[in-house]
N, CA, C and O atoms as a GROMACS GRO file, in nm:
protein
  280
    1MET      N    1  10.327  10.752   7.887
    1MET     CA    2  10.446  10.757   7.834
    1MET      C    3  10.466  10.626   7.752
    1MET      O    4  10.422  10.518   7.791
    2THR      N    5  10.526  10.641   7.654
    2THR     CA    6  10.538  10.518   7.576
    2THR      C    7  10.690  10.463   7.599
    2THR      O    8  10.770  10.525   7.669
    3GLU      N    9  10.720  10.350   7.540
    3GLU     CA   10  10.846  10.292   7.569
    3GLU      C   11  10.957  10.351   7.496
    3GLU      O   12  10.945  10.402   7.384
    4ASN      N   13  11.080  10.343   7.572
    4ASN     CA   14  11.218  10.385   7.528
    4ASN      C   15  11.199  10.537   7.489
    4ASN      O   16  11.234  10.574   7.377
    5VAL      N   17  11.146  10.623   7.577
    5VAL     CA   18  11.140  10.766   7.554
    5VAL      C   19  11.262  10.823   7.604
    5VAL      O   20  11.285  10.809   7.724
    6ASP      N   21  11.350  10.889   7.527
    6ASP     CA   22  11.467  10.969   7.560
    6ASP      C   23  11.428  11.113   7.599
    6ASP      O   24  11.382  11.192   7.517
    7VAL      N   25  11.450  11.142   7.734
    7VAL     CA   26  11.424  11.263   7.786
    7VAL      C   27  11.564  11.345   7.810
    7VAL      O   28  11.650  11.299   7.885
    8PRO      N   29  11.581  11.465   7.744
    8PRO     CA   30  11.711  11.530   7.747
    8PRO      C   31  11.723  11.598   7.887
    8PRO      O   32  11.632  11.653   7.950
    9LEU      N   33  11.846  11.585   7.922
    9LEU     CA   34  11.898  11.645   8.068
    9LEU      C   35  11.943  11.777   8.052
    9LEU      O   36  11.996  11.805   7.944
   10PRO      N   37  11.932  11.868   8.143
   10PRO     CA   38  11.997  11.994   8.147
   10PRO      C   39  12.148  11.999   8.107
   10PRO      O   40  12.220  11.902   8.134
   11GLU      N   41  12.188  12.088   8.056
   11GLU     CA   42  12.327  12.098   8.014
   11GLU      C   43  12.418  12.068   8.126
   11GLU      O   44  12.392  12.115   8.237
   12GLY      N   45  12.522  11.994   8.110
   12GLY     CA   46  12.618  11.973   8.220
   12GLY      C   47  12.577  11.845   8.287
   12GLY      O   48  12.663  11.790   8.355
   13HIS      N   49  12.461  11.791   8.279
   13HIS     CA   50  12.414  11.680   8.341
   13HIS      C   51  12.398  11.551   8.268
   13HIS      O   52  12.323  11.461   8.307
   14GLY      N   53  12.476  11.543   8.152
   14GLY     CA   54  12.465  11.424   8.065
   14GLY      C   55  12.392  11.456   7.942
   14GLY      O   56  12.372  11.573   7.910
   15VAL      N   57  12.349  11.354   7.869
   15VAL     CA   58  12.283  11.368   7.749
   15VAL      C   59  12.132  11.358   7.766
   15VAL      O   60  12.060  11.456   7.750
   16SER      N   61  12.078  11.217   7.806
   16SER     CA   62  11.944  11.202   7.827
   16SER      C   63  11.924  11.088   7.923
   16SER      O   64  12.020  11.022   7.962
   17VAL      N   65  11.803  11.066   7.962
   17VAL     CA   66  11.761  10.948   8.037
   17VAL      C   67  11.652  10.881   7.948
   17VAL      O   68  11.563  10.943   7.889
   18ARG      N   69  11.672  10.745   7.945
   18ARG     CA   70  11.562  10.671   7.874
   18ARG      C   71  11.470  10.597   7.965
   18ARG      O   72  11.514  10.521   8.051
   19PHE      N   73  11.341  10.619   7.946
   19PHE     CA   74  11.254  10.560   8.020
   19PHE      C   75  11.178  10.445   7.935
   19PHE      O   76  11.141  10.462   7.819
   20ALA      N   77  11.160  10.329   8.008
   20ALA     CA   78  11.090  10.217   7.962
   20ALA      C   79  11.005  10.152   8.061
   20ALA      O   80  11.036  10.050   8.123
   21PRO      N   81  10.881  10.226   8.073
   21PRO     CA   82  10.781  10.186   8.185
   21PRO      C   83  10.759  10.034   8.197
   21PRO      O   84  10.748   9.982   8.309
   22SER      N   85  10.753   9.964   8.089
   22SER     CA   86  10.712   9.823   8.099
   22SER      C   87  10.819   9.742   8.188
   22SER      O   88  10.788   9.636   8.242
   23ARG      N   89  10.921   9.787   8.198
   23ARG     CA   90  11.042   9.718   8.287
   23ARG      C   91  10.987   9.695   8.429
   23ARG      O   92  11.024   9.596   8.492
   24ALA      N   93  10.899   9.782   8.482
   24ALA     CA   94  10.847   9.770   8.614
   24ALA      C   95  10.781   9.626   8.643
   24ALA      O   96  10.792   9.565   8.749
   25PHE      N   97  10.705   9.582   8.522
   25PHE     CA   98  10.628   9.465   8.538
   25PHE      C   99  10.692   9.350   8.468
   25PHE      O  100  10.622   9.252   8.440
   26ASP      N  101  10.826   9.355   8.434
   26ASP     CA  102  10.906   9.261   8.376
   26ASP      C  103  10.990   9.177   8.480
   26ASP      O  104  11.097   9.228   8.510
   27PRO      N  105  10.960   9.058   8.538
   27PRO     CA  106  11.038   8.993   8.639
   27PRO      C  107  11.176   8.964   8.589
   27PRO      O  108  11.264   8.945   8.673
   28ALA      N  109  11.204   8.958   8.462
   28ALA     CA  110  11.332   8.939   8.404
   28ALA      C  111  11.417   9.054   8.397
   28ALA      O  112  11.539   9.040   8.387
   29ALA      N  113  11.358   9.180   8.403
   29ALA     CA  114  11.443   9.302   8.388
   29ALA      C  115  11.533   9.326   8.519
   29ALA      O  116  11.498   9.298   8.634
   30PHE      N  117  11.651   9.379   8.483
   30PHE     CA  118  11.740   9.418   8.587
   30PHE      C  119  11.682   9.518   8.685
   30PHE      O  120  11.633   9.615   8.628
   31PRO      N  121  11.675   9.519   8.813
   31PRO     CA  122  11.621   9.618   8.897
   31PRO      C  123  11.722   9.746   8.896
   31PRO      O  124  11.830   9.749   8.956
   32SER      N  125  11.674   9.839   8.826
   32SER     CA  126  11.765   9.956   8.814
   32SER      C  127  11.805  10.031   8.945
   32SER      O  128  11.913  10.088   8.959
   33GLY      N  129  11.711  10.025   9.038
   33GLY     CA  130  11.727  10.090   9.165
   33GLY      C  131  11.744  10.244   9.175
   33GLY      O  132  11.798  10.281   9.279
   34GLY      N  133  11.714  10.321   9.106
   34GLY     CA  134  11.726  10.475   9.126
   34GLY      C  135  11.617  10.542   9.016
   34GLY      O  136  11.601  10.663   9.002
   35ALA      N  137  11.554  10.448   8.948
   35ALA     CA  138  11.452  10.492   8.854
   35ALA      C  139  11.325  10.564   8.919
   35ALA      O  140  11.254  10.634   8.846
   36GLY      N  141  11.297  10.551   9.042
   36GLY     CA  142  11.187  10.592   9.113
   36GLY      C  143  11.070  10.510   9.113
   36GLY      O  144  11.075  10.391   9.082
   37MET      N  145  10.959  10.570   9.149
   37MET     CA  146  10.840  10.468   9.153
   37MET      C  147  10.750  10.482   9.038
   37MET      O  148  10.747  10.587   8.974
   38VAL      N  149  10.670  10.372   9.009
   38VAL     CA  150  10.587  10.365   8.908
   38VAL      C  151  10.443  10.398   8.948
   38VAL      O  152  10.390  10.329   9.036
   39GLY      N  153  10.377  10.495   8.894
   39GLY     CA  154  10.232  10.507   8.934
   39GLY      C  155  10.183  10.641   8.864
   39GLY      O  156  10.254  10.704   8.785
   40THR      N  157  10.062  10.677   8.900
   40THR     CA  158   9.994  10.788   8.843
   40THR      C  159  10.027  10.899   8.926
   40THR      O  160  10.082  10.877   9.034
   41ALA      N  161   9.997  11.027   8.885
   41ALA     CA  162  10.014  11.150   8.976
   41ALA      C  163   9.931  11.129   9.101
   41ALA      O  164   9.975  11.158   9.212
   42ASP      N  165   9.807  11.076   9.082
   42ASP     CA  166   9.737  11.052   9.222
   42ASP      C  167   9.816  10.952   9.318
   42ASP      O  168   9.816  10.971   9.439
   43ASP      N  169   9.879  10.849   9.261
   43ASP     CA  170   9.966  10.764   9.345
   43ASP      C  171  10.074  10.852   9.427
   43ASP      O  172  10.086  10.842   9.549
   44VAL      N  173  10.146  10.932   9.356
   44VAL     CA  174  10.250  11.012   9.395
   44VAL      C  175  10.198  11.096   9.511
   44VAL      O  176  10.255  11.096   9.621
   45LEU      N  177  10.080  11.174   9.483
   45LEU     CA  178  10.022  11.262   9.585
   45LEU      C  179   9.985  11.172   9.704
   45LEU      O  180  10.001  11.221   9.816
   46ARG      N  181   9.940  11.051   9.696
   46ARG     CA  182   9.896  10.973   9.805
   46ARG      C  183  10.026  10.947   9.898
   46ARG      O  184  10.024  10.952  10.021
   47VAL      N  185  10.128  10.921   9.828
   47VAL     CA  186  10.258  10.879   9.905
   47VAL      C  187  10.310  11.011   9.973
   47VAL      O  188  10.353  11.009  10.089
   48LEU      N  189  10.304  11.120   9.902
   48LEU     CA  190  10.352  11.243   9.981
   48LEU      C  191  10.255  11.294  10.086
   48LEU      O  192  10.301  11.349  10.187
   49GLU      N  193  10.126  11.280  10.071
   49GLU     CA  194  10.026  11.306  10.171
   49GLU      C  195  10.053  11.210  10.314
   49GLU      O  196  10.061  11.252  10.430
   50ALA      N  197  10.063  11.079  10.270
   50ALA     CA  198  10.097  10.992  10.374
   50ALA      C  199  10.234  11.026  10.452
   50ALA      O  200  10.238  11.012  10.574
   51ALA      N  201  10.330  11.063  10.389
   51ALA     CA  202  10.474  11.081  10.444
   51ALA      C  203  10.440  11.223  10.534
   51ALA      O  204  10.490  11.236  10.646
   52TYR      N  205  10.362  11.315  10.485
   52TYR     CA  206  10.336  11.439  10.548
   52TYR      C  207  10.258  11.424  10.675
   52TYR      O  208  10.288  11.489  10.776
   53GLU      N  209  10.159  11.342  10.672
   53GLU     CA  210  10.075  11.322  10.776
   53GLU      C  211  10.137  11.224  10.884
   53GLU      O  212  10.091  11.221  10.998
   54GLY      N  213  10.238  11.150  10.846
   54GLY     CA  214  10.302  11.059  10.929
   54GLY      C  215  10.229  10.923  10.944
   54GLY      O  216  10.266  10.840  11.028
   55MET      N  217  10.130  10.903  10.864
   55MET     CA  218  10.062  10.775  10.865
   55MET      C  219  10.143  10.652  10.824
   55MET      O  220  10.119  10.542  10.874
   56SER      N  221  10.243  10.671  10.728
   56SER     CA  222  10.303  10.567  10.685
   56SER      C  223  10.414  10.519  10.758
   56SER      O  224  10.458  10.405  10.744
   57GLY      N  225  10.466  10.611  10.843
   57GLY     CA  226  10.583  10.590  10.915
   57GLY      C  227  10.718  10.607  10.834
   57GLY      O  228  10.826  10.573  10.882
   58ALA      N  229  10.703  10.661  10.710
   58ALA     CA  230  10.815  10.674  10.629
   58ALA      C  231  10.914  10.786  10.670
   58ALA      O  232  11.035  10.781  10.647
   59LEU      N  233  10.846  10.895  10.740
   59LEU     CA  234  10.943  10.994  10.782
   59LEU      C  235  10.914  11.026  10.934
   59LEU      O  236  10.801  11.026  10.982
   60THR      N  237  11.015  11.049  10.995
   60THR     CA  238  11.006  11.086  11.153
   60THR      C  239  10.959  11.246  11.143
   60THR      O  240  10.987  11.315  11.045
   61LEU      N  241  10.898  11.285  11.236
   61LEU     CA  242  10.847  11.423  11.246
   61LEU      C  243  10.954  11.516  11.223
   61LEU      O  244  10.928  11.615  11.154
   62ALA      N  245  11.083  11.499  11.274
   62ALA     CA  246  11.202  11.587  11.240
   62ALA      C  247  11.235  11.589  11.091
   62ALA      O  248  11.269  11.695  11.038
   63MET      N  249  11.226  11.473  11.022
   63MET     CA  250  11.257  11.463  10.876
   63MET      C  251  11.141  11.532  10.813
   63MET      O  252  11.164  11.616  10.726
   64ARG      N  253  11.020  11.505  10.846
   64ARG     CA  254  10.904  11.573  10.783
   64ARG      C  255  10.915  11.718  10.779
   64ARG      O  256  10.896  11.785  10.678
   65ASP      N  257  10.950  11.768  10.907
   65ASP     CA  258  10.964  11.922  10.911
   65ASP      C  259  11.075  11.965  10.827
   65ASP      O  260  11.062  12.071  10.766
   66ALA      N  261  11.185  11.896  10.817
   66ALA     CA  262  11.292  11.932  10.732
   66ALA      C  263  11.256  11.941  10.591
   66ALA      O  264  11.284  12.038  10.520
   67VAL      N  265  11.187  11.822  10.549
   67VAL     CA  266  11.151  11.816  10.400
   67VAL      C  267  11.041  11.918  10.367
   67VAL      O  268  11.042  11.975  10.258
   68TYR      N  269  10.948  11.940  10.456
   68TYR     CA  270  10.836  12.029  10.415
   68TYR      C  271  10.841  12.159  10.475
   68TYR      O  272  10.747  12.238  10.463
   69GLY      N  273  10.951  12.187  10.540
   69GLY     CA  274  10.974  12.338  10.597
   69GLY      C  275  10.872  12.376  10.698
   69GLY      O  276  10.840  12.493  10.715
   70VAL      N  277  10.820  12.273  10.767
   70VAL     CA  278  10.716  12.304  10.872
   70VAL      C  279  10.776  12.369  11.000
   70VAL      O  280  10.703  12.400  11.094
   0.00000   0.00000   0.00000
């Protein structure tokens, strides 16, 4: 993704969201707090697998079962 990409939102949810990935590495940038994590698809998959397996301690077993429908 390049800088300042405007991604349109579905109707009724606003106009668009602007992405600026370089902000993640800029110590002077304001921490937006809801923008999500920065990483590759493999990074996201590792986080999900760790949460599912319980290795990271990110989710209790009850939370995991609710999230994954186990």
